[in-house]
Backbone as CSV, one residue per row, in Angstrom:
resi,resn,N_x,N_y,N_z,CA_x,CA_y,CA_z,C_x,C_y,C_z
1,MET,23.968,11.661,-17.276,24.019,11.035,-19.008,22.293,11.812,-18.471
2,SER,21.481,11.336,-19.787,20.288,11.418,-20.362,19.754,10.174,-21.475
3,SER,18.603,9.901,-21.099,18.395,8.544,-22.557,16.686,8.860,-22.164
4,SER,15.955,8.029,-23.336,14.624,8.114,-23.518,14.169,6.812,-22.495
5,ARG,14.642,5.692,-22.567,14.712,4.696,-21.065,16.043,4.026,-21.561
6,LEU,15.793,3.693,-20.305,17.203,2.331,-19.925,17.281,1.136,-20.058
7,PRO,17.554,0.597,-20.797,16.815,-1.224,-20.862,16.904,-2.063,-20.080
8,VAL,16.119,-2.832,-19.602,15.510,-3.766,-18.003,17.332,-4.312,-17.735
9,GLY,17.824,-4.917,-16.612,18.643,-4.902,-16.158,19.601,-4.090,-15.743
10,SER,19.666,-2.792,-16.453,20.481,-2.018,-15.900,20.741,-1.374,-14.474
11,PHE,22.188,-0.622,-14.661,22.265,-0.467,-13.024,22.750,0.960,-13.669
12,VAL,22.255,1.657,-12.929,22.767,3.491,-12.665,23.085,3.964,-11.394
13,ALA,23.401,4.332,-10.806,24.251,5.437,-9.949,23.049,7.347,-9.837
14,THR,22.754,7.559,-8.880,22.039,8.815,-8.892,22.076,9.174,-7.834
15,ALA,22.460,10.596,-7.328,22.069,11.638,-6.201,20.983,10.883,-5.205
16,LYS,20.975,10.870,-4.006,19.679,10.634,-3.422,18.250,11.742,-4.236
17,GLU,19.489,13.446,-4.169,18.001,13.471,-4.109,16.968,13.736,-5.947
18,GLN,17.896,12.686,-6.546,16.890,12.419,-7.760,15.831,11.943,-7.331
19,MET,16.101,11.400,-6.077,14.113,10.327,-5.831,12.628,11.197,-5.878
20,GLN,13.541,12.448,-5.511,12.125,14.332,-6.479,12.021,13.621,-7.554
21,THR,13.033,13.580,-8.433,12.506,13.791,-10.360,12.085,11.992,-10.231
22,VAL,12.085,11.355,-9.738,11.527,10.179,-9.642,10.058,10.138,-10.049
23,ILE,9.826,10.874,-8.519,8.136,11.216,-7.637,7.749,12.098,-8.616
24,ASP,8.404,13.042,-9.289,7.957,14.129,-10.610,7.428,13.307,-11.640
25,ARG,8.059,12.551,-12.051,8.081,11.907,-13.590,6.936,10.912,-13.432
26,LEU,6.783,10.065,-12.098,5.724,8.967,-11.724,4.491,10.177,-11.723
27,GLY,4.453,11.393,-11.682,3.022,11.700,-11.877,2.698,12.438,-13.432
28,GLU,3.775,13.075,-13.774,3.780,13.037,-14.996,3.540,12.004,-16.218
29,LEU,3.454,10.375,-15.295,2.995,9.709,-16.629,2.071,9.220,-15.575
30,GLY,0.942,9.757,-15.010,-0.635,9.599,-14.401,-0.590,8.762,-13.309
31,TYR,0.280,8.360,-12.510,0.378,7.970,-11.526,0.401,8.712,-9.600
32,ARG,-0.325,7.572,-9.387,-0.527,8.575,-7.541,0.357,7.657,-6.805
33,THR,1.125,9.002,-6.737,2.624,8.045,-5.668,2.504,8.216,-4.194
34,VAL,2.209,7.069,-3.253,3.217,6.202,-2.272,3.839,6.235,-1.485
35,GLY,4.349,6.610,-0.530,5.780,5.754,0.159,5.926,6.039,1.659
36,PRO,6.912,5.485,2.155,6.484,5.847,3.576,6.547,7.152,4.798
37,GLN,5.912,7.376,5.189,5.883,8.360,6.440,5.885,8.527,7.627
38,VAL,6.063,8.917,8.901,5.406,8.899,10.057,4.125,9.925,10.148
39,ALA,3.236,8.550,10.720,2.539,9.676,10.969,1.496,8.601,12.110
40,ASP,1.403,9.549,13.169,0.341,8.890,14.593,1.223,8.035,15.361
41,GLY,2.793,8.366,14.948,3.518,6.973,15.280,4.027,5.761,15.164
42,ALA,3.593,6.480,14.048,4.099,4.492,13.040,4.719,5.117,11.873
43,ILE,5.260,4.805,10.925,6.199,4.898,9.680,4.769,3.662,8.404
44,ILE,3.726,4.344,7.809,2.548,3.779,7.007,3.040,4.541,5.038
45,TYR,2.624,4.154,4.545,2.281,4.455,3.096,1.040,5.325,3.214
46,ASP,1.615,6.222,2.334,0.282,7.303,2.031,0.787,8.393,1.056
47,GLU,0.038,8.990,0.224,0.305,10.024,-0.975,1.551,11.078,-0.278
48,ILE,2.698,10.974,-1.443,3.664,11.875,-1.129,3.448,12.968,-2.297
49,ASP,4.081,13.978,-2.653,4.570,14.593,-3.656,6.032,14.895,-3.704
50,SER,6.616,15.385,-2.232,7.520,15.614,-2.278,8.658,14.812,-1.500
51,VAL,9.971,14.549,-1.534,10.761,14.221,-0.256,10.615,13.918,0.712
52,ALA,10.238,15.557,0.996,10.021,16.108,2.346,9.494,15.208,3.432
53,GLN,8.257,14.277,2.662,7.645,14.051,3.439,7.796,12.584,4.216
54,LEU,8.731,11.803,3.278,9.530,10.633,3.566,10.362,10.392,4.633
55,CYS,10.341,9.359,5.222,10.626,9.752,6.740,11.755,9.191,6.990
56,ARG,12.919,10.043,6.182,14.192,10.384,5.880,14.869,10.162,7.783
57,GLY,16.356,9.510,7.952,16.630,9.582,9.326,15.421,9.290,10.562
58,VAL,14.781,8.163,10.676,13.958,8.046,11.176,13.416,6.576,11.782
59,LEU,14.166,6.261,12.426,14.550,4.485,12.987,13.079,4.076,13.329
60,ASP,12.682,2.887,13.329,11.780,1.966,13.857,12.377,1.031,15.039
61,VAL,11.621,0.624,16.452,12.374,-0.283,16.916,11.056,-1.068,16.961
62,GLN,11.497,-2.524,16.787,10.572,-3.417,16.711,10.911,-4.428,17.756
63,ASP,9.722,-5.307,18.000,10.457,-6.792,19.008,8.668,-6.743,19.029
64,GLY,8.592,-8.208,20.094,7.318,-8.499,20.847,6.640,-7.450,21.534
65,GLY,5.804,-7.230,20.996,4.562,-6.305,21.856,5.658,-4.924,21.946
66,LEU,6.145,-4.791,20.916,6.896,-3.464,21.017,7.530,-2.526,19.655
67,TYR,7.064,-1.694,19.355,6.725,-0.664,18.403,6.877,0.983,18.759
68,GLN,8.487,1.128,18.878,8.993,3.230,18.344,9.119,3.705,17.626
69,LEU,9.420,4.770,17.277,9.998,5.447,16.874,10.871,6.413,17.253
70,LYS,12.544,6.576,16.495,13.434,7.552,17.149,14.261,7.887,15.887
71,GLU,14.438,9.279,16.033,15.331,10.098,15.190,16.580,9.928,15.208
72,ASP,17.114,9.714,13.978,18.833,9.280,13.922,19.184,9.938,12.882
73,GLY,20.600,11.166,13.233,20.797,11.709,11.814,21.728,10.580,11.044
74,ASP,22.298,9.609,11.565,22.763,8.341,10.329,21.995,7.490,9.684
75,ALA,20.742,7.885,10.235,19.492,7.026,9.378,19.687,7.240,7.848
76,GLY,19.343,5.779,7.533,19.178,6.104,5.578,17.967,7.322,5.686
77,TRP,17.604,6.586,4.048,16.266,7.113,3.204,15.373,6.350,4.110
78,PHE,15.397,4.613,4.269,14.658,3.921,3.645,15.197,2.500,5.418
79,ASP,16.265,3.445,5.881,16.282,2.615,7.208,15.164,1.559,8.146
80,HIS,14.440,1.937,7.993,13.142,1.445,8.883,12.669,0.000,8.503
81,ALA,12.543,-0.913,9.290,11.474,-1.881,9.067,10.610,-1.667,8.032
82,ALA,9.913,-2.772,7.510,8.980,-3.115,7.093,7.389,-2.836,8.469
83,GLY,6.364,-1.970,8.101,5.982,-1.422,8.914,4.198,-1.833,9.531
84,PRO,3.374,-1.607,9.652,1.778,-2.190,9.880,1.203,-2.011,8.263
85,HIS,1.566,-1.426,6.985,1.048,-1.270,5.960,1.496,-2.365,5.193
86,SER,0.426,-2.893,4.342,1.222,-3.479,2.568,0.532,-2.764,1.996
87,LEU,0.797,-3.584,0.911,0.508,-3.641,-0.692,-0.783,-4.015,-1.051
88,LYS,-0.943,-4.812,0.096,-3.011,-5.767,-0.221,-3.701,-4.039,0.264
89,ASN,-3.507,-3.532,0.167,-4.517,-2.262,0.104,-5.331,-1.623,-0.838
90,TYR,-3.724,-1.708,-1.674,-3.620,-0.817,-3.225,-3.538,-2.216,-4.664
91,VAL,-3.988,-3.429,-4.035,-4.780,-4.520,-5.085,-5.896,-4.938,-4.509
92,PHE,-5.844,-4.967,-3.101,-7.407,-5.997,-2.909,-7.724,-5.237,-1.001
93,PRO,-8.604,-3.686,-1.726,-8.584,-3.100,-0.805,-10.131,-3.249,0.106
94,PRO,-9.747,-3.412,1.967,-11.346,-3.639,2.263,-12.429,-3.549,1.632
95,ARG,-13.042,-2.515,1.361,-14.265,-1.954,0.641,-13.921,-1.878,-0.703
96,GLU,-14.929,-2.598,-1.463,-14.825,-3.016,-3.047,-16.402,-2.910,-3.312
97,THR,-16.531,-1.902,-4.444,-18.208,-2.211,-5.117,-17.768,-3.424,-6.210
98,LEU,-19.106,-4.158,-6.142,-19.327,-5.620,-6.819,-20.165,-4.809,-7.727
99,LEU,-21.136,-4.409,-7.129,-22.262,-4.780,-7.968,-23.300,-3.511,-7.857
100,GLU,-23.870,-2.823,-8.523,-24.646,-1.290,-8.654,-25.961,-1.861,-9.116
101,ALA,-27.363,-1.542,-8.729,-28.364,-1.656,-8.752,-28.890,-0.015,-8.695
102,GLU,-29.962,-0.130,-9.284,-30.433,1.595,-10.533,-32.094,1.085,-10.202
103,ARG,-32.748,1.698,-9.886,-34.690,1.388,-9.858,-34.649,1.549,-11.407
104,HIS,-35.713,1.295,-11.729,-35.982,1.283,-13.229,-37.328,1.214,-14.199
105,GLU,-38.265,1.404,-14.307,-39.766,1.528,-14.573,-40.280,0.010,-13.389
106,GLY,-39.923,0.660,-12.012,-40.898,-0.297,-11.698,-40.240,-1.662,-11.157
107,GLY,-38.378,-1.994,-11.632,-37.531,-2.654,-11.558,-36.628,-2.430,-10.709
108,TRP,-35.426,-2.778,-11.310,-34.269,-2.807,-10.796,-32.720,-3.292,-11.774
109,GLN,-32.367,-2.602,-12.085,-31.501,-2.874,-13.436,-30.322,-2.603,-12.456
110,MET,-29.455,-3.810,-12.644,-28.141,-4.753,-11.547,-27.080,-4.503,-13.195
111,ARG,-26.190,-3.482,-12.434,-24.850,-4.025,-13.194,-23.792,-4.009,-12.422
112,GLN,-22.706,-4.541,-12.702,-20.924,-4.498,-12.386,-20.504,-3.593,-12.272
113,ALA,-19.934,-3.091,-11.343,-19.622,-1.974,-11.528,-18.296,-2.100,-12.477
114,SER,-17.477,-0.843,-12.461,-16.647,-0.341,-13.334,-15.310,-0.895,-12.980
115,ALA,-14.530,-1.576,-13.304,-13.273,-2.068,-13.205,-12.226,-0.808,-13.610
116,ALA,-12.473,-0.262,-14.104,-11.701,1.391,-14.132,-10.435,1.984,-12.530
117,VAL,-9.539,1.822,-12.665,-8.536,1.837,-11.075,-7.780,3.346,-12.046
118,ASP,-7.376,3.979,-11.445,-6.055,5.043,-11.247,-4.451,4.586,-10.881
119,PRO,-3.658,4.498,-11.630,-2.532,3.807,-11.614,-1.788,4.843,-10.174
120,VAL,-1.318,3.502,-9.404,-0.570,3.881,-8.280,1.081,3.551,-8.161
121,ALA,1.613,4.101,-8.120,3.277,4.136,-7.889,3.550,3.863,-6.194
122,VAL,4.081,3.081,-5.862,4.805,2.740,-4.042,5.778,2.666,-3.801
123,ILE,6.318,2.974,-3.301,8.149,3.830,-3.417,8.232,2.861,-1.603
124,GLY,9.386,1.831,-1.409,10.017,1.782,-0.193,9.190,0.303,-0.512
125,VAL,9.014,-0.374,-1.706,8.568,-2.026,-1.102,9.621,-2.596,-1.073
126,ARG,9.521,-3.495,0.176,10.446,-4.504,0.655,10.298,-5.436,-0.067
127,SER,11.539,-6.640,0.239,11.517,-8.120,-0.420,10.371,-8.826,0.336
128,CYS,10.262,-8.876,1.691,8.904,-9.500,1.967,7.568,-8.896,1.543
129,ASP,7.463,-8.040,1.320,5.960,-7.254,0.093,5.898,-7.776,-1.160
130,LEU,6.698,-8.301,-1.756,7.044,-8.959,-3.359,6.301,-10.053,-3.174
131,HIS,6.808,-10.607,-2.214,6.457,-12.144,-2.030,5.078,-12.446,-1.400
132,ALA,5.087,-11.459,-0.661,2.966,-11.856,-0.249,2.515,-11.046,-1.670
133,LEU,2.859,-10.020,-2.432,2.250,-10.046,-3.584,2.297,-11.320,-4.652
134,GLU,3.195,-11.613,-4.812,3.113,-12.561,-5.684,2.252,-13.782,-4.958
135,ILE,2.464,-14.630,-4.225,0.844,-15.173,-3.637,-0.087,-14.534,-3.358
136,GLN,-0.787,-13.431,-3.597,-2.350,-12.579,-4.040,-1.897,-12.876,-6.095
137,ASP,-0.529,-12.789,-6.262,-1.318,-12.926,-7.978,-1.635,-14.414,-7.963
138,ARG,-0.632,-15.309,-7.703,-1.834,-17.073,-7.380,-2.845,-16.915,-7.191
139,VAL,-3.064,-16.504,-5.917,-4.458,-16.814,-6.466,-5.495,-16.263,-7.143
140,PHE,-5.101,-14.591,-7.027,-6.357,-14.120,-7.616,-6.658,-14.072,-9.708
141,LEU,-5.174,-14.666,-9.974,-4.936,-14.207,-11.223,-4.286,-15.519,-12.017
142,LYS,-3.855,-15.996,-11.217,-2.914,-17.534,-12.201,-4.288,-18.935,-12.105
143,GLY,-5.260,-18.557,-11.374,-6.174,-19.577,-11.271,-7.101,-19.803,-12.232
144,PRO,-7.914,-20.722,-11.740,-9.204,-21.446,-13.033,-9.959,-19.652,-13.455
145,TYR,-10.020,-19.343,-12.134,-10.303,-18.215,-12.542,-10.029,-16.379,-11.619
146,VAL,-10.076,-15.436,-12.726,-9.254,-14.374,-13.002,-10.212,-13.054,-12.193
147,ASP,-9.971,-12.602,-11.275,-10.698,-11.497,-10.840,-9.910,-10.703,-11.496
148,PRO,-11.153,-9.572,-12.128,-10.552,-9.196,-13.368,-9.888,-7.211,-12.626
149,THR,-10.631,-6.790,-11.077,-11.253,-6.219,-10.866,-8.636,-5.648,-9.736
150,TYR,-8.600,-6.851,-9.807,-7.842,-6.969,-8.764,-6.498,-7.281,-9.930
151,GLN,-6.776,-8.104,-11.403,-5.901,-7.537,-12.184,-5.428,-6.469,-12.813
152,ALA,-6.848,-5.170,-13.414,-6.483,-4.256,-13.398,-5.772,-3.253,-12.786
153,ARG,-6.193,-3.637,-11.139,-4.917,-3.018,-10.227,-4.166,-3.391,-10.409
154,ARG,-3.241,-4.758,-10.545,-2.315,-4.980,-10.250,-1.587,-4.351,-11.897
155,GLU,-2.216,-4.562,-12.355,-1.324,-3.624,-14.169,-0.985,-2.353,-14.241
156,ALA,-1.774,-2.000,-12.613,-1.687,-0.092,-12.932,-0.624,0.481,-11.617
157,LEU,-0.184,-1.513,-11.042,0.657,-0.954,-9.861,2.543,-0.731,-10.499
158,PHE,2.882,0.061,-9.800,4.379,1.120,-10.395,5.053,0.582,-8.968
159,LEU,6.144,-0.538,-8.792,6.701,-1.085,-7.725,7.961,-0.023,-7.445
160,CYS,8.667,0.621,-7.037,10.003,0.914,-6.430,10.425,0.325,-4.893
161,ALA,10.788,-0.538,-5.165,11.451,-1.871,-4.302,12.909,-1.227,-4.258
162,VAL,12.995,-1.500,-2.363,14.732,-1.062,-1.693,14.508,-2.649,-0.980
163,ASN,16.286,-2.157,-0.911,16.923,-3.185,-0.376,17.028,-3.480,1.136
164,CYS,16.394,-3.603,1.734,17.131,-3.163,3.657,18.026,-3.545,3.823
165,ARG,18.892,-2.409,4.861,19.932,-2.281,5.272,20.033,-2.676,6.754
166,ARG,18.725,-2.437,7.347,18.618,-2.984,8.468,17.594,-3.652,9.079
167,ALA,17.140,-4.454,10.294,15.959,-5.207,10.347,15.450,-5.108,11.300
168,GLY,14.561,-5.503,11.431,13.910,-4.939,12.894,13.348,-6.397,13.763
169,ALA,14.288,-6.550,14.970,13.894,-7.891,16.155,12.771,-9.119,15.707
170,THR,12.292,-8.377,14.900,11.047,-9.570,14.862,10.351,-9.634,13.309
171,CYS,11.852,-9.577,12.591,12.430,-9.985,11.108,12.395,-11.149,10.808
172,PHE,11.613,-12.157,9.676,12.335,-13.365,9.895,12.241,-13.808,8.361
173,CYS,12.510,-12.907,7.415,12.363,-12.660,5.500,13.978,-14.054,5.520
174,HIS,14.620,-13.883,6.064,15.547,-14.222,5.809,15.602,-16.142,5.702
175,SER,14.703,-16.224,6.846,14.511,-18.194,7.273,13.015,-18.341,6.333
176,MET,12.471,-17.567,5.998,11.155,-18.082,4.746,12.515,-17.728,3.212
177,LYS,13.020,-17.384,3.485,13.880,-17.131,1.802,13.281,-16.907,0.835
178,SER,12.575,-15.323,1.962,12.045,-14.103,0.928,12.707,-12.685,1.061
179,GLY,13.902,-12.958,1.555,14.498,-11.664,1.370,15.968,-12.095,2.764
180,PRO,16.465,-11.183,2.522,16.019,-9.291,2.886,16.535,-8.941,1.227
181,ALA,17.213,-9.678,0.000,17.317,-9.545,-0.981,16.184,-8.921,-1.856
182,VAL,16.225,-7.807,-2.202,15.253,-8.138,-3.741,15.392,-8.807,-4.978
183,LYS,14.844,-9.403,-5.731,14.986,-10.489,-7.240,14.242,-10.456,-8.285
184,SER,12.908,-9.995,-7.613,12.346,-9.980,-9.020,10.950,-9.212,-8.908
185,ARG,10.512,-9.112,-9.297,9.155,-8.563,-9.577,9.065,-7.307,-9.016
186,PHE,9.964,-6.065,-9.827,9.887,-4.739,-9.014,10.090,-3.804,-10.657
187,ASP,9.500,-2.763,-10.725,9.474,-1.738,-11.745,11.413,-1.127,-11.798
188,LEU,11.142,-0.358,-10.385,12.766,-0.423,-9.775,13.157,-0.594,-8.435
189,LEU,14.553,-0.756,-8.625,15.294,-1.029,-7.557,16.092,-0.206,-6.567
190,PHE,16.225,0.589,-5.580,16.936,1.514,-5.089,17.951,0.753,-3.887
191,THR,19.658,0.569,-4.016,20.456,0.414,-3.036,20.651,1.262,-2.695
192,GLU,20.573,1.950,-0.857,21.096,3.244,-0.721,23.034,2.480,-0.345
193,LEU,23.565,3.497,-0.797,25.274,3.314,-0.588,25.209,4.724,0.328
194,ASP,25.830,5.455,1.047,26.644,6.401,1.683,26.645,7.381,0.722
195,ASP,26.769,7.457,-0.105,27.267,8.763,-1.211,25.822,8.745,-2.728
196,CYS,25.276,8.231,-2.485,24.199,7.490,-3.465,23.252,6.216,-3.793
197,PHE,22.444,6.691,-4.175,21.591,5.708,-4.737,22.304,4.802,-6.549
198,ILE,22.044,3.200,-5.896,22.064,2.753,-6.622,21.371,1.835,-7.182
199,VAL,20.581,2.089,-8.702,19.396,1.519,-9.294,19.213,0.640,-10.130
200,GLU,18.403,-0.430,-10.714,17.955,-1.699,-10.722,16.567,-1.236,-12.120
201,VAL,17.123,-1.088,-12.886,15.667,-0.985,-13.921,14.964,-2.914,-14.106
202,GLY,14.028,-2.603,-13.837,13.421,-3.913,-14.063,12.267,-4.313,-14.713
203,SER,11.235,-3.373,-15.009,10.822,-3.197,-16.270,10.552,-1.571,-17.384
204,GLN,10.250,-1.944,-18.463,10.757,-0.955,-19.558,10.193,0.326,-19.019
205,GLN,8.404,0.293,-18.209,8.274,1.143,-16.996,9.328,2.238,-16.580
206,GLY,9.839,1.353,-15.531,10.763,1.533,-15.153,11.928,2.209,-15.360
207,GLY,12.301,1.843,-16.434,13.916,2.402,-17.613,13.287,3.943,-18.043
208,GLN,12.171,3.733,-18.433,11.566,5.379,-18.611,11.814,6.240,-17.302
209,VAL,11.364,5.893,-16.771,11.138,7.101,-15.084,12.933,7.060,-14.844
210,ILE,13.410,6.511,-14.546,14.288,6.313,-13.919,15.401,7.279,-14.970
211,ALA,15.260,6.887,-16.386,16.262,7.688,-17.296,15.719,9.365,-17.469
212,ALA,14.797,9.419,-16.426,14.605,11.530,-16.092,15.706,11.730,-15.432
213,THR,15.828,11.495,-14.463,16.915,11.395,-13.571,18.342,11.814,-13.928
214,GLU,19.084,12.016,-13.521,20.597,12.177,-13.236,20.952,11.266,-13.243
215,TRP,21.959,10.387,-14.236,22.055,9.615,-13.908,23.423,9.418,-14.352
216,ALA,24.613,8.037,-14.030,25.554,7.689,-14.238,25.418,6.282,-14.277
217,PRO,26.317,5.699,-15.247,26.615,4.185,-15.490,27.520,3.937,-14.270
218,CYS,27.070,2.176,-13.524,28.063,2.312,-11.807,28.926,1.599,-12.383
219,ARG,29.961,1.540,-11.176,31.215,0.970,-11.459,30.964,-0.269,-11.359
220,MET,31.242,-1.227,-11.716,31.420,-2.480,-10.561,31.123,-2.796,-9.284
221,ASP,32.247,-2.087,-8.848,32.855,-2.375,-7.074,31.047,-1.326,-6.871
222,GLN,30.149,-0.582,-7.300,28.967,-0.643,-6.857,28.445,-1.119,-6.546
223,VAL,28.159,-2.293,-7.572,27.244,-3.350,-8.003,27.362,-4.099,-7.202
224,GLN,28.428,-4.576,-6.843,28.911,-5.309,-5.792,28.274,-4.986,-4.301
225,GLN,28.642,-3.812,-4.685,28.905,-3.121,-2.892,26.886,-3.306,-2.951
226,ALA,25.918,-3.471,-3.986,24.647,-2.831,-3.221,23.945,-4.576,-3.174
227,ARG,24.904,-5.078,-4.014,24.461,-7.071,-4.140,24.858,-7.278,-2.572
228,GLN,26.465,-7.124,-1.746,26.476,-7.754,-0.946,25.917,-6.355,0.398
229,GLN,24.857,-5.722,-0.062,24.495,-5.316,1.388,23.470,-6.040,2.147
230,PRO,22.549,-6.583,0.700,21.756,-7.383,1.876,21.683,-9.220,2.549
231,ARG,22.775,-9.476,1.505,23.798,-10.711,2.166,24.066,-10.660,3.702
232,LYS,24.754,-9.318,3.556,25.625,-9.430,5.134,24.572,-9.294,5.905
233,LEU,23.081,-8.249,5.449,21.899,-8.480,6.679,21.338,-9.150,6.598
234,ALA,21.767,-10.646,6.075,21.159,-11.706,5.559,21.226,-12.988,6.919
235,GLU,22.789,-12.520,6.647,23.964,-13.123,8.091,23.699,-12.755,9.371
236,GLN,23.865,-11.486,9.211,23.718,-10.891,10.851,22.004,-11.425,11.176
237,MET,21.242,-11.349,10.866,19.902,-11.949,10.675,19.505,-13.322,11.235
238,ALA,20.421,-14.083,10.668,20.672,-15.695,11.359,20.838,-15.503,12.416
239,SER,21.943,-14.766,13.248,23.226,-15.643,13.855,22.815,-14.301,15.088
240,ARG,21.738,-13.439,15.244,21.904,-12.770,16.630,20.762,-13.210,17.224
241,PRO,21.113,-12.903,18.657,21.237,-13.531,19.657,19.912,-13.561,20.469
242,ALA,18.974,-14.491,20.576,17.600,-14.400,21.613,18.143,-13.440,22.761
243,GLN,16.920,-12.560,22.857,17.115,-11.743,24.212,16.502,-12.489,25.125
244,SER,16.074,-11.558,26.690,15.871,-11.311,27.141,16.982,-12.386,28.935
245,GLY,17.633,-12.493,28.561,18.601,-13.614,29.334,18.805,-14.890,28.805
246,ARG,17.732,-15.306,28.074,17.903,-16.761,26.789,19.880,-17.367,26.574
247,GLU,19.448,-18.235,26.353,21.113,-19.011,25.479,21.067,-17.993,24.330
248,PRO,21.683,-17.650,23.621,21.677,-17.839,21.755,21.662,-18.354,21.491
249,GLN,21.068,-18.595,20.043,20.695,-18.996,19.289,20.067,-18.681,18.263
250,PRO,20.639,-19.206,17.572,20.303,-18.706,15.834,19.135,-18.838,15.848
251,ARG,18.310,-17.794,14.773,16.531,-17.701,14.451,16.580,-18.228,13.495
252,SER,15.824,-19.190,12.947,15.355,-19.929,11.494,14.194,-21.408,11.576
253,LEU,13.742,-21.289,10.414,12.695,-21.633,10.426,12.805,-22.926,9.500
254,ASP,11.838,-23.905,10.571,11.889,-25.263,9.177,10.610,-25.058,7.921
255,THR,11.043,-24.440,6.698,10.430,-24.190,6.091,10.280,-25.390,4.206
256,THR,10.697,-26.882,5.175,10.564,-27.520,4.809,8.667,-28.029,3.918
257,ASP,8.655,-28.378,2.304,7.156,-28.637,2.620,6.338,-27.252,2.521
258,ILE,6.792,-25.842,3.131,5.787,-25.393,2.751,5.462,-25.001,0.830
């Protein structure tokens, strides 16, 4: 089906290969697109222009002092856990020009650096990433002083989130109530089923991007399956046993008053 823009809150189904159309559309709208890919033995965020660059069929094994990658023919498009990179690099980079000085007629002329930024779209964002971003927003945007450069980068950020289908041994989002289900603060949310992606529209810009794909309205059972997937993962995370021969016990954190 075709439409110029799908409304916020819509659920549609797309073939997995339509992710390339999403990347192409983001480029047409002026976004520099980054996504998860394998580099130097890790899964990191880097620029992409083709789905061939995504780490499909690759799993990570994470535990205390352990990080390994392995190929798995049954793995999906985003079946790795959160990696070493985060959204922070795109909204609060480690290096930034704050002030510029120019020598002029025997003196110095000072001026604030331009706040102009390039739009960035990130594919593969997890619920834990979005909760971390919310904390940064609270610090830099919702206090008595707003950081104008952060604000400019944040407003130019397009977020393609994904619901996790598996978790690393070190993942603890269920304990902090920050995942694994993505619930808000996204432009598009992808949940991978066996035969397609279920996509939820979270913003008007997201509705414009996904409308460029060959999509079909979701059946109710597909929506329920997409919602149930992260719930089942949360249950698995809460009941997983301890390792190294210790007595099995649920993993949880006391977040009272945090």
